[in-house]
KESEFI-392816 format. One record per residue: residue in one letter; x, y negated, z of N, C-alpha, C in turn. Coordinates in Angstrom, 1 decimal. Example, Ala and Ser with C-alpha at 12.3 -4.5 7.8 and 13.67 -1.06 7.14 Angstrom:
REM residues 2
+------+--------+--------+--------+--------+--------+--------+--------+--------+--------+
! code !     nX !     nY !     nZ !    caX !    caY !    caZ !     cX !     cY !     cZ !
+------+--------+--------+--------+--------+--------+--------+--------+--------+--------+
!    A !   13.2 !    5.7 !    7.8 !   12.3 !    4.5 !    7.8 !   13.2 !    3.3 !    7.8 !
!    S !   12.8 !    2.2 !    7.1 !   13.7 !    1.1 !    7.1 !   12.9 !    0.0 !    7.9 !
+------+--------+--------+--------+--------+--------+--------+--------+--------+--------+
REM end
This chain:
REM residues 186
+------+--------+--------+--------+--------+--------+--------+--------+--------+--------+
! code !     nX !     nY !     nZ !    caX !    caY !    caZ !     cX !     cY !     cZ !
+------+--------+--------+--------+--------+--------+--------+--------+--------+--------+
!    K ! -164.8 !  -34.8 !   74.3 ! -165.1 !  -34.7 !   72.8 ! -166.3 !  -35.9 !   72.3 !
!    E ! -165.5 !  -36.0 !   71.7 ! -166.4 !  -38.0 !   71.3 ! -168.0 !  -37.8 !   71.0 !
!    N ! -168.9 !  -37.9 !   70.7 ! -170.1 !  -37.4 !   70.8 ! -170.3 !  -38.8 !   69.5 !
!    Q ! -171.0 !  -38.3 !   69.0 ! -172.0 !  -39.8 !   67.1 ! -171.5 !  -40.7 !   67.1 !
!    K ! -171.9 !  -40.8 !   68.0 ! -171.6 !  -42.7 !   67.9 ! -170.5 !  -43.3 !   68.5 !
!    N ! -169.9 !  -42.6 !   69.5 ! -167.9 !  -42.5 !   68.2 ! -167.6 !  -42.6 !   67.5 !
!    R ! -168.0 !  -41.3 !   66.0 ! -167.1 !  -41.2 !   65.2 ! -167.7 !  -42.4 !   65.0 !
!    L ! -168.7 !  -42.1 !   64.3 ! -169.5 !  -44.5 !   64.1 ! -168.7 !  -45.3 !   63.8 !
!    D ! -168.3 !  -44.9 !   64.9 ! -167.9 !  -46.4 !   65.7 ! -166.4 !  -46.5 !   65.1 !
!    E ! -166.1 !  -45.5 !   64.9 ! -164.3 !  -45.4 !   64.7 ! -164.0 !  -45.2 !   63.1 !
!    A ! -165.6 !  -44.7 !   62.6 ! -164.8 !  -45.2 !   61.6 ! -165.4 !  -46.5 !   60.7 !
!    D ! -166.7 !  -47.2 !   61.3 ! -166.2 !  -48.3 !   61.1 ! -165.4 !  -49.6 !   61.2 !
!    Q ! -164.8 !  -48.9 !   62.6 ! -163.4 !  -49.4 !   62.9 ! -162.4 !  -49.5 !   61.6 !
!    N ! -162.6 !  -48.3 !   61.5 ! -161.1 !  -47.9 !   60.2 ! -161.1 !  -47.9 !   58.8 !
!    P ! -162.2 !  -48.3 !   58.4 ! -162.9 !  -48.1 !   57.1 ! -162.0 !  -48.1 !   55.7 !
!    A ! -160.0 !  -48.4 !   56.1 ! -159.2 !  -47.8 !   55.3 ! -158.7 !  -46.1 !   55.2 !
!    A ! -159.2 !  -45.8 !   56.1 ! -158.3 !  -44.3 !   56.7 ! -158.7 !  -43.6 !   55.2 !
!    P ! -157.4 !  -42.9 !   54.5 ! -158.2 !  -41.4 !   53.7 ! -159.0 !  -41.0 !   53.1 !
!    S ! -159.8 !  -41.1 !   54.8 ! -161.0 !  -40.3 !   55.0 ! -161.9 !  -40.3 !   54.6 !
!    T ! -162.8 !  -41.6 !   54.8 ! -163.5 !  -42.9 !   55.0 ! -163.0 !  -43.3 !   53.9 !
!    T ! -161.7 !  -43.7 !   53.0 ! -161.8 !  -44.1 !   50.9 ! -162.5 !  -42.7 !   50.6 !
!    R ! -162.0 !  -41.7 !   50.4 ! -162.3 !  -40.7 !   49.7 ! -163.9 !  -40.3 !   49.9 !
!    K ! -164.8 !  -40.8 !   51.2 ! -165.9 !  -39.5 !   51.6 ! -166.3 !  -40.8 !   51.0 !
!    R ! -166.2 !  -42.1 !   50.5 ! -167.1 !  -43.6 !   50.0 ! -166.4 !  -43.5 !   48.1 !
!    N ! -165.6 !  -43.2 !   47.9 ! -165.5 !  -42.6 !   46.6 ! -165.7 !  -41.4 !   45.9 !
!    H ! -166.8 !  -40.5 !   46.3 ! -167.0 !  -39.1 !   46.3 ! -168.8 !  -38.9 !   46.8 !
!    K ! -169.3 !  -40.3 !   47.2 ! -170.9 !  -39.9 !   47.5 ! -171.9 !  -40.1 !   46.9 !
!    P ! -171.4 !  -40.9 !   45.9 ! -171.8 !  -40.5 !   43.8 ! -172.6 !  -38.9 !   43.4 !
!    E ! -170.9 !  -38.7 !   43.9 ! -171.0 !  -36.8 !   43.7 ! -171.3 !  -36.2 !   44.5 !
!    R ! -171.4 !  -36.1 !   46.4 ! -172.2 !  -36.1 !   47.1 ! -173.8 !  -36.0 !   46.5 !
!    K ! -174.3 !  -37.1 !   46.3 ! -175.8 !  -37.5 !   46.9 ! -176.3 !  -36.8 !   45.1 !
!    K ! -175.6 !  -36.0 !   44.4 ! -176.4 !  -35.3 !   43.4 ! -176.0 !  -33.9 !   43.8 !
!    V ! -174.9 !  -34.0 !   44.3 ! -174.9 !  -32.1 !   45.2 ! -176.2 !  -31.9 !   46.0 !
!    A ! -176.6 !  -33.2 !   46.7 ! -178.0 !  -32.6 !   47.6 ! -178.9 !  -32.9 !   46.8 !
!    E ! -179.3 !  -34.2 !   45.6 ! -180.2 !  -33.4 !   45.0 ! -180.6 !  -32.2 !   43.7 !
!    Y ! -179.7 !  -32.1 !   43.6 ! -179.7 !  -30.5 !   43.1 ! -180.1 !  -29.6 !   43.9 !
!    R ! -179.2 !  -29.9 !   45.0 ! -180.0 !  -28.4 !   46.3 ! -181.7 !  -28.8 !   46.4 !
!    F ! -182.0 !  -30.6 !   46.8 ! -183.4 !  -30.4 !   47.1 ! -183.5 !  -29.7 !   46.2 !
!    Q ! -183.9 !  -30.0 !   45.2 ! -184.9 !  -29.3 !   43.8 ! -185.0 !  -28.2 !   44.0 !
!    T ! -183.3 !  -27.7 !   44.2 ! -183.8 !  -26.3 !   44.3 ! -184.9 !  -25.9 !   44.9 !
!    A ! -184.2 !  -26.3 !   46.6 ! -185.1 !  -26.0 !   47.5 ! -186.7 !  -25.7 !   47.3 !
!    V ! -186.9 !  -27.2 !   47.2 ! -188.2 !  -27.0 !   46.5 ! -188.7 !  -25.5 !   46.0 !
!    K ! -188.6 !  -25.5 !   44.8 ! -188.5 !  -24.3 !   43.7 ! -188.6 !  -22.9 !   44.5 !
!    V ! -187.1 !  -22.8 !   44.8 ! -187.7 !  -21.8 !   46.0 ! -188.3 !  -21.6 !   47.2 !
!    F ! -187.8 !  -22.5 !   48.1 ! -188.4 !  -22.6 !   49.2 ! -190.4 !  -22.7 !   48.9 !
!    P ! -191.0 !  -23.1 !   48.1 ! -192.5 !  -24.2 !   48.1 ! -193.5 !  -24.1 !   49.0 !
!    K ! -193.1 !  -23.0 !   50.2 ! -194.1 !  -22.9 !   51.4 ! -193.5 !  -23.8 !   52.6 !
!    Y ! -192.2 !  -24.1 !   52.1 ! -191.4 !  -24.3 !   53.3 ! -190.7 !  -25.7 !   53.2 !
!    P ! -191.5 !  -26.7 !   53.5 ! -190.7 !  -27.7 !   53.5 ! -190.0 !  -28.1 !   54.9 !
!    K ! -189.8 !  -27.2 !   55.4 ! -189.1 !  -27.7 !   56.6 ! -187.2 !  -27.7 !   55.9 !
!    V ! -187.3 !  -26.0 !   55.4 ! -186.5 !  -26.0 !   54.5 ! -185.9 !  -27.1 !   53.7 !
!    W ! -186.4 !  -27.5 !   52.6 ! -185.8 !  -29.0 !   51.8 ! -185.8 !  -30.0 !   52.3 !
!    A ! -186.4 !  -30.1 !   53.3 ! -185.7 !  -31.2 !   53.8 ! -184.4 !  -31.2 !   54.8 !
!    C ! -184.5 !  -29.9 !   54.9 ! -182.8 !  -29.8 !   55.4 ! -181.4 !  -30.5 !   53.8 !
!    F ! -182.0 !  -30.8 !   52.9 ! -181.1 !  -31.0 !   52.1 ! -181.6 !  -32.4 !   51.4 !
!    Q ! -182.0 !  -32.6 !   51.9 ! -182.7 !  -34.8 !   51.6 ! -181.4 !  -35.2 !   52.1 !
!    D ! -180.3 !  -34.9 !   53.3 ! -179.4 !  -35.8 !   53.3 ! -178.4 !  -35.6 !   53.1 !
!    L ! -177.8 !  -37.2 !   52.6 ! -176.3 !  -37.0 !   52.0 ! -175.3 !  -36.4 !   52.8 !
!    E ! -175.1 !  -36.6 !   53.8 ! -174.2 !  -35.5 !   54.9 ! -174.5 !  -34.3 !   55.3 !
!    T ! -175.4 !  -33.3 !   54.2 ! -175.4 !  -31.8 !   54.6 ! -174.6 !  -31.5 !   53.4 !
!    V ! -174.2 !  -32.5 !   52.5 ! -173.2 !  -31.7 !   51.8 ! -171.7 !  -32.3 !   52.3 !
!    S ! -171.3 !  -30.3 !   51.8 ! -169.4 !  -31.2 !   52.3 ! -169.1 !  -32.2 !   51.8 !
!    D ! -168.1 !  -32.9 !   51.9 ! -167.0 !  -33.7 !   50.8 ! -165.5 !  -33.0 !   51.0 !
!    Y ! -165.3 !  -33.1 !   49.9 ! -164.3 !  -32.5 !   49.1 ! -162.8 !  -33.4 !   48.4 !
!    E ! -161.6 !  -32.9 !   48.3 ! -160.5 !  -33.4 !   47.8 ! -159.8 !  -32.9 !   46.4 !
!    E ! -159.9 !  -33.2 !   45.4 ! -158.9 !  -33.2 !   44.3 ! -158.4 !  -32.4 !   44.4 !
!    N ! -158.1 !  -31.6 !   43.1 ! -157.6 !  -29.8 !   43.6 ! -156.2 !  -31.0 !   42.5 !
!    E ! -154.5 !  -30.8 !   42.6 ! -153.6 !  -31.4 !   42.7 ! -153.6 !  -31.2 !   40.7 !
!    D ! -154.2 !  -30.1 !   40.8 ! -154.4 !  -29.9 !   38.5 ! -155.6 !  -29.6 !   38.7 !
!    F ! -155.8 !  -30.9 !   37.2 ! -156.9 !  -31.8 !   37.1 ! -158.0 !  -30.5 !   36.4 !
!    R ! -157.7 !  -29.7 !   36.6 ! -158.1 !  -28.3 !   35.3 ! -159.1 !  -27.4 !   36.5 !
!    L ! -158.5 !  -27.9 !   37.5 ! -159.4 !  -26.8 !   38.4 ! -159.9 !  -27.5 !   39.5 !
!    P ! -161.2 !  -27.0 !   40.2 ! -162.0 !  -27.6 !   41.1 ! -161.7 !  -28.2 !   42.3 !
!    P ! -162.3 !  -29.1 !   42.4 ! -162.1 !  -29.3 !   43.7 ! -162.1 !  -28.4 !   45.1 !
!    R ! -161.5 !  -28.8 !   46.1 ! -161.6 !  -27.9 !   46.7 ! -162.8 !  -28.7 !   48.2 !
!    R ! -163.2 !  -27.9 !   49.0 ! -164.4 !  -28.3 !   50.2 ! -164.0 !  -28.4 !   51.3 !
!    I ! -164.0 !  -29.6 !   51.6 ! -163.7 !  -30.0 !   53.6 ! -164.5 !  -29.3 !   54.2 !
!    N ! -164.8 !  -28.3 !   54.7 ! -166.4 !  -27.6 !   55.3 ! -166.2 !  -28.5 !   57.1 !
!    P ! -168.2 !  -28.6 !   56.5 ! -168.1 !  -29.8 !   58.5 ! -167.7 !  -28.9 !   59.4 !
!    T ! -167.9 !  -29.6 !   60.7 ! -167.8 !  -29.2 !   62.0 ! -168.5 !  -29.7 !   62.8 !
!    W ! -169.4 !  -29.6 !   62.0 ! -171.0 !  -29.1 !   62.2 ! -171.6 !  -28.3 !   62.0 !
!    R ! -171.0 !  -27.8 !   61.0 ! -172.4 !  -26.7 !   60.2 ! -171.9 !  -25.9 !   60.7 !
!    S ! -173.2 !  -25.4 !   60.6 ! -173.1 !  -23.1 !   60.7 ! -172.7 !  -22.8 !   59.8 !
!    P ! -172.7 !  -21.4 !   59.6 ! -172.0 !  -20.5 !   58.7 ! -173.3 !  -20.3 !   57.8 !
!    V ! -174.8 !  -19.8 !   58.9 ! -175.8 !  -19.6 !   57.6 ! -175.7 !  -21.4 !   57.2 !
!    F ! -176.2 !  -22.2 !   57.1 ! -176.6 !  -23.5 !   56.9 ! -175.3 !  -23.4 !   55.7 !
!    S ! -174.4 !  -23.4 !   55.7 ! -173.2 !  -23.4 !   54.9 ! -173.4 !  -22.4 !   53.4 !
!    E ! -173.6 !  -20.8 !   53.6 ! -174.2 !  -19.8 !   53.2 ! -175.3 !  -20.2 !   52.6 !
!    L ! -176.6 !  -20.9 !   52.7 ! -178.0 !  -21.0 !   52.5 ! -177.4 !  -21.9 !   51.6 !
!    A ! -177.4 !  -23.2 !   51.6 ! -176.5 !  -24.5 !   50.8 ! -176.0 !  -23.8 !   49.3 !
!    H ! -174.8 !  -22.9 !   49.8 ! -174.1 !  -22.3 !   48.5 ! -174.8 !  -21.5 !   47.1 !
!    E ! -175.7 !  -20.8 !   48.3 ! -177.0 !  -19.8 !   47.3 ! -177.5 !  -20.9 !   47.1 !
!    L ! -177.9 !  -21.7 !   46.9 ! -178.6 !  -23.2 !   46.5 ! -177.9 !  -23.8 !   45.7 !
!    D ! -176.8 !  -23.9 !   45.4 ! -175.8 !  -24.3 !   44.6 ! -176.4 !  -23.0 !   43.3 !
!    R ! -175.9 !  -21.7 !   43.6 ! -176.2 !  -21.0 !   42.7 ! -177.2 !  -20.8 !   42.0 !
!    A ! -178.5 !  -21.1 !   42.9 ! -179.6 !  -21.2 !   42.3 ! -179.5 !  -22.5 !   41.3 !
!    T ! -179.3 !  -23.2 !   41.5 ! -179.1 !  -24.4 !   41.2 ! -178.7 !  -24.3 !   39.3 !
!    I ! -177.6 !  -23.8 !   39.7 ! -176.8 !  -23.5 !   38.2 ! -177.7 !  -21.6 !   37.3 !
!    Q ! -177.8 !  -21.1 !   37.6 ! -179.5 !  -20.1 !   37.6 ! -180.7 !  -20.0 !   37.2 !
!    L ! -181.4 !  -21.6 !   37.6 ! -182.3 !  -22.0 !   36.9 ! -182.4 !  -23.5 !   36.7 !
!    A ! -181.3 !  -23.9 !   35.5 ! -181.0 !  -25.4 !   35.3 ! -181.2 !  -24.5 !   33.7 !
!    P ! -181.5 !  -25.9 !   33.0 ! -181.7 !  -25.2 !   31.4 ! -180.2 !  -24.8 !   31.0 !
!    Q ! -180.2 !  -24.0 !   30.3 ! -179.6 !  -24.0 !   28.8 ! -178.2 !  -24.7 !   28.7 !
!    K ! -179.0 !  -25.8 !   28.1 ! -178.1 !  -26.1 !   27.5 ! -177.3 !  -27.3 !   28.4 !
!    S ! -177.5 !  -28.2 !   30.2 ! -176.9 !  -28.1 !   31.3 ! -176.3 !  -27.0 !   32.1 !
!    K ! -176.4 !  -25.7 !   31.7 ! -175.8 !  -24.7 !   32.7 ! -174.1 !  -25.2 !   33.3 !
!    S ! -173.7 !  -26.2 !   32.2 ! -172.3 !  -25.8 !   32.0 ! -171.4 !  -27.4 !   32.4 !
!    A ! -172.4 !  -28.3 !   32.8 ! -172.2 !  -29.3 !   33.2 ! -172.4 !  -29.4 !   34.7 !
!    I ! -173.5 !  -28.5 !   35.4 ! -173.8 !  -28.7 !   36.7 ! -173.2 !  -27.6 !   37.4 !
!    S ! -172.7 !  -26.5 !   36.9 ! -171.7 !  -25.8 !   36.9 ! -170.5 !  -26.4 !   37.2 !
!    A ! -170.0 !  -27.3 !   37.1 ! -168.9 !  -28.2 !   36.6 ! -168.2 !  -28.4 !   38.0 !
!    R ! -170.1 !  -29.7 !   38.1 ! -170.2 !  -30.7 !   39.6 ! -170.1 !  -29.3 !   40.8 !
!    L ! -170.9 !  -28.9 !   40.2 ! -170.8 !  -27.7 !   41.7 ! -169.9 !  -26.6 !   42.5 !
!    A ! -169.2 !  -26.5 !   41.1 ! -167.9 !  -25.9 !   41.2 ! -167.2 !  -26.3 !   41.9 !
!    R ! -166.4 !  -25.2 !   43.7 ! -165.2 !  -25.2 !   44.6 ! -163.8 !  -24.5 !   44.0 !
!    E ! -162.6 !  -24.7 !   44.3 ! -162.4 !  -23.6 !   44.2 ! -161.8 !  -23.0 !   45.3 !
!    T ! -161.5 !  -23.5 !   46.2 ! -161.4 !  -23.1 !   48.2 ! -162.0 !  -23.4 !   48.7 !
!    S ! -161.6 !  -23.5 !   50.0 ! -162.0 !  -24.9 !   50.6 ! -161.0 !  -24.4 !   52.3 !
!    R ! -161.1 !  -25.5 !   53.1 ! -160.0 !  -25.6 !   54.8 ! -161.1 !  -25.9 !   55.4 !
!    E ! -160.3 !  -26.4 !   56.2 ! -161.2 !  -27.0 !   58.0 ! -160.8 !  -28.6 !   57.8 !
!    P ! -161.5 !  -29.6 !   58.1 ! -161.0 !  -31.0 !   58.2 ! -159.9 !  -30.6 !   59.2 !
!    T ! -159.2 !  -32.5 !   58.9 ! -157.8 !  -32.7 !   59.7 ! -159.1 !  -33.2 !   60.7 !
!    E ! -157.7 !  -34.0 !   62.2 ! -159.0 !  -33.9 !   62.9 ! -159.1 !  -35.8 !   62.5 !
!    E ! -158.3 !  -36.3 !   61.7 ! -159.3 !  -37.4 !   61.1 ! -160.1 !  -37.4 !   60.9 !
!    E ! -160.1 !  -36.2 !   60.1 ! -161.4 !  -35.6 !   59.1 ! -162.7 !  -35.9 !   59.8 !
!    A ! -162.2 !  -34.7 !   61.0 ! -163.2 !  -34.4 !   61.9 ! -164.5 !  -36.3 !   62.5 !
!    K ! -162.8 !  -36.7 !   63.1 ! -163.5 !  -37.9 !   63.9 ! -164.5 !  -38.8 !   62.5 !
!    T ! -164.3 !  -39.0 !   61.7 ! -165.4 !  -39.5 !   60.7 ! -166.6 !  -38.2 !   60.4 !
!    E ! -166.6 !  -38.2 !   60.5 ! -167.7 !  -36.7 !   60.0 ! -169.3 !  -37.1 !   60.1 !
!    L ! -170.5 !  -37.5 !   59.8 ! -171.3 !  -37.6 !   60.3 ! -172.4 !  -36.7 !   60.0 !
!    A ! -173.3 !  -35.5 !   61.4 ! -173.5 !  -35.0 !   61.8 ! -174.9 !  -35.4 !   61.2 !
!    P ! -175.6 !  -34.8 !   60.8 ! -177.1 !  -35.1 !   59.9 ! -177.8 !  -34.7 !   60.8 !
!    M ! -179.5 !  -35.3 !   61.6 ! -179.8 !  -35.7 !   62.3 ! -181.4 !  -34.7 !   61.1 !
!    K ! -182.0 !  -34.4 !   63.1 ! -182.9 !  -33.8 !   63.3 ! -183.2 !  -31.9 !   61.8 !
!    L ! -182.3 !  -31.6 !   61.7 ! -182.1 !  -30.6 !   61.1 ! -182.3 !  -29.4 !   62.1 !
!    P ! -183.2 !  -28.5 !   62.0 ! -183.1 !  -27.2 !   62.1 ! -181.9 !  -26.6 !   63.3 !
!    I ! -181.7 !  -26.6 !   64.7 ! -180.6 !  -26.4 !   65.9 ! -179.8 !  -25.4 !   64.9 !
!    E ! -180.8 !  -24.2 !   64.0 ! -179.7 !  -22.7 !   63.3 ! -179.0 !  -23.4 !   62.3 !
!    A ! -178.8 !  -25.4 !   62.2 ! -178.1 !  -25.5 !   61.2 ! -176.5 !  -26.0 !   61.8 !
!    Y ! -176.6 !  -26.5 !   62.7 ! -175.8 !  -26.9 !   63.5 ! -174.3 !  -25.4 !   64.1 !
!    A ! -173.6 !  -25.9 !   63.7 ! -172.3 !  -24.6 !   64.3 ! -172.6 !  -24.5 !   66.0 !
!    Q ! -172.0 !  -23.8 !   67.1 ! -172.6 !  -23.7 !   68.6 ! -171.4 !  -24.1 !   69.1 !
!    S ! -170.6 !  -24.4 !   68.5 ! -169.0 !  -25.3 !   68.9 ! -169.8 !  -27.1 !   69.2 !
!    F ! -170.0 !  -27.5 !   67.9 ! -170.8 !  -28.6 !   68.3 ! -172.0 !  -28.4 !   68.9 !
!    L ! -172.4 !  -28.1 !   68.5 ! -174.1 !  -28.5 !   69.9 ! -173.7 !  -28.1 !   71.1 !
!    N ! -172.3 !  -27.3 !   71.6 ! -171.4 !  -26.9 !   72.8 ! -171.0 !  -28.6 !   73.5 !
!    Q ! -170.8 !  -29.7 !   72.2 ! -170.1 !  -30.9 !   73.0 ! -171.3 !  -31.7 !   73.1 !
!    L ! -172.3 !  -31.3 !   72.6 ! -173.5 !  -32.5 !   72.7 ! -174.2 !  -32.5 !   73.9 !
!    S ! -175.1 !  -33.5 !   74.3 ! -175.4 !  -33.8 !   75.8 ! -177.3 !  -33.5 !   75.4 !
!    A ! -178.0 !  -33.3 !   76.1 ! -179.3 !  -33.2 !   76.5 ! -179.4 !  -33.9 !   76.1 !
!    N ! -179.1 !  -35.7 !   76.4 ! -179.6 !  -37.0 !   75.6 ! -179.4 !  -36.9 !   74.9 !
!    E ! -178.2 !  -36.3 !   74.3 ! -177.7 !  -36.2 !   72.6 ! -178.5 !  -35.9 !   71.5 !
!    K ! -178.6 !  -34.3 !   71.4 ! -179.0 !  -33.5 !   71.2 ! -181.1 !  -34.1 !   70.4 !
!    E ! -181.3 !  -34.6 !   72.1 ! -182.2 !  -35.9 !   71.7 ! -182.6 !  -36.6 !   71.0 !
!    Q ! -181.9 !  -37.9 !   71.1 ! -181.3 !  -38.6 !   69.5 ! -181.1 !  -38.3 !   68.2 !
!    M ! -180.9 !  -37.1 !   68.6 ! -180.4 !  -36.3 !   67.2 ! -181.0 !  -35.6 !   66.3 !
!    G ! -182.4 !  -35.7 !   67.3 ! -183.5 !  -34.8 !   67.0 ! -183.7 !  -33.5 !   67.3 !
!    I ! -182.4 !  -32.9 !   67.2 ! -182.3 !  -32.0 !   67.3 ! -183.3 !  -30.7 !   68.5 !
!    K ! -183.9 !  -29.9 !   68.1 ! -185.4 !  -29.2 !   69.4 ! -184.5 !  -27.3 !   69.1 !
!    D ! -184.7 !  -27.1 !   70.9 ! -183.9 !  -26.4 !   71.1 ! -184.9 !  -25.2 !   70.6 !
!    L ! -186.1 !  -25.1 !   69.6 ! -186.7 !  -24.3 !   69.2 ! -186.2 !  -23.5 !   67.7 !
!    K ! -187.0 !  -22.6 !   67.5 ! -186.2 !  -22.0 !   66.2 ! -187.8 !  -21.7 !   65.2 !
!    S ! -187.5 !  -22.5 !   64.7 ! -188.6 !  -22.3 !   63.3 ! -189.3 !  -21.5 !   63.3 !
!    D ! -190.7 !  -21.2 !   62.8 ! -191.1 !  -19.9 !   62.3 ! -190.8 !  -19.7 !   61.0 !
!    Y ! -189.7 !  -20.5 !   60.1 ! -188.8 !  -19.8 !   59.5 ! -187.5 !  -19.8 !   59.1 !
!    P ! -187.4 !  -18.9 !   60.0 ! -185.5 !  -19.9 !   60.3 ! -184.8 !  -19.6 !   58.7 !
!    L ! -184.2 !  -20.5 !   59.0 ! -182.4 !  -20.5 !   57.8 ! -182.5 !  -19.1 !   58.3 !
!    D ! -182.1 !  -18.4 !   58.4 ! -181.2 !  -17.5 !   57.9 ! -182.6 !  -16.7 !   57.2 !
!    A ! -183.5 !  -15.9 !   57.8 ! -184.7 !  -15.7 !   56.7 ! -184.9 !  -16.5 !   55.2 !
!    A ! -184.5 !  -17.9 !   55.4 ! -184.3 !  -18.2 !   54.3 ! -183.1 !  -17.9 !   53.4 !
!    L ! -182.0 !  -17.9 !   54.0 ! -181.1 !  -17.4 !   53.3 ! -181.5 !  -15.3 !   52.7 !
!    D ! -181.8 !  -15.1 !   53.2 ! -182.0 !  -13.2 !   53.3 ! -182.9 !  -13.5 !   52.2 !
!    D ! -183.9 !  -14.6 !   51.8 ! -184.7 !  -14.2 !   50.5 ! -184.4 !  -14.8 !   50.0 !
!    I ! -182.9 !  -15.7 !   49.5 ! -183.1 !  -16.5 !   48.2 ! -181.4 !  -15.6 !   47.7 !
!    Q ! -180.9 !  -15.4 !   48.9 ! -180.3 !  -13.8 !   48.7 ! -180.9 !  -12.7 !   47.4 !
!    K ! -181.9 !  -12.4 !   47.8 ! -182.8 !  -11.6 !   47.2 ! -182.9 !  -12.1 !   45.3 !
!    T ! -182.9 !  -13.1 !   45.4 ! -183.3 !  -14.0 !   43.3 ! -182.2 !  -14.2 !   42.9 !
!    T ! -181.1 !  -14.7 !   43.7 ! -179.4 !  -15.2 !   43.0 ! -178.9 !  -14.1 !   42.7 !
!    R ! -178.8 !  -12.4 !   43.8 ! -177.9 !  -11.8 !   43.5 ! -178.1 !  -10.5 !   42.7 !
!    P ! -177.0 !  -10.6 !   41.8 ! -177.8 !   -8.6 !   40.7 ! -178.2 !   -8.0 !   41.8 !
!    S ! -179.5 !   -7.0 !   41.3 ! -180.1 !   -6.3 !   41.9 ! -179.3 !   -5.3 !   42.4 !
!    N ! -177.9 !   -4.9 !   41.8 ! -177.3 !   -3.8 !   42.8 ! -176.7 !   -4.6 !   43.6 !
!    S ! -176.3 !   -5.6 !   44.1 ! -175.1 !   -6.5 !   45.0 ! -176.4 !   -5.8 !   46.2 !
!    M ! -177.8 !   -5.4 !   46.4 ! -178.5 !   -6.0 !   47.6 ! -177.9 !   -3.9 !   48.3 !
!    L ! -177.9 !   -3.8 !   47.5 ! -177.2 !   -2.1 !   48.0 ! -176.2 !   -2.1 !   49.3 !
!    E ! -176.4 !   -1.6 !   50.3 ! -175.5 !   -1.6 !   51.4 ! -175.1 !    0.2 !   51.7 !
+------+--------+--------+--------+--------+--------+--------+--------+--------+--------+
REM end
C-alpha cells in the first residue's frame, strides 16, 4: 500500500485531478469547520488540551462534494484514515457548536456544518488524502494503521499509547451534553 509520502508526491504531480481541485476549492470552508470544532472543543473539554489539539489541523475535516440540488447540503466524503470514534466525536462537536452558538448565528453555522449523507472516497480521492500527524492512536482507523510501518508511525508522531483521556471517553462526555436527556436511556 502507498504510504503518506507517496500520497503527497502523487497529489503534487497531478494538481489538476478533480479531487485535488475540489479540496483546494473547499479549503476555506473546511478551515472554518476546523476553527468551529477547535473553539467548541476548548469550551467543552477545558481540562483536556490533547482533545482540542486533535481539531486544529485542517486535514481532520472531511472533504465534501456539492449536491446536484443546490438546496440540499453537500455530501461528506469519509476520510479513510479516520477512526469511527474520531468521526463521531467530530460530528458531536458540530452538534455542540450549533447548540452553543449565539441565536443570531445558529442558522448560518448550521448551514455551514450540514451534510446530507456521506460516502467512501474513490480510489483517486483516497490517494490524495493526507492524514494529519500527531493525533492519538485511537483517532486513526485500524485499517490505516495496518498499512504503516513502525518508521512511518514514528514519523507521523503516532504513539501506541492510549491517552489518559481517550477519545471514546470524550465522545461519551460530549454526548451527555448534546443529546436530549431521554436519549441516554438504554
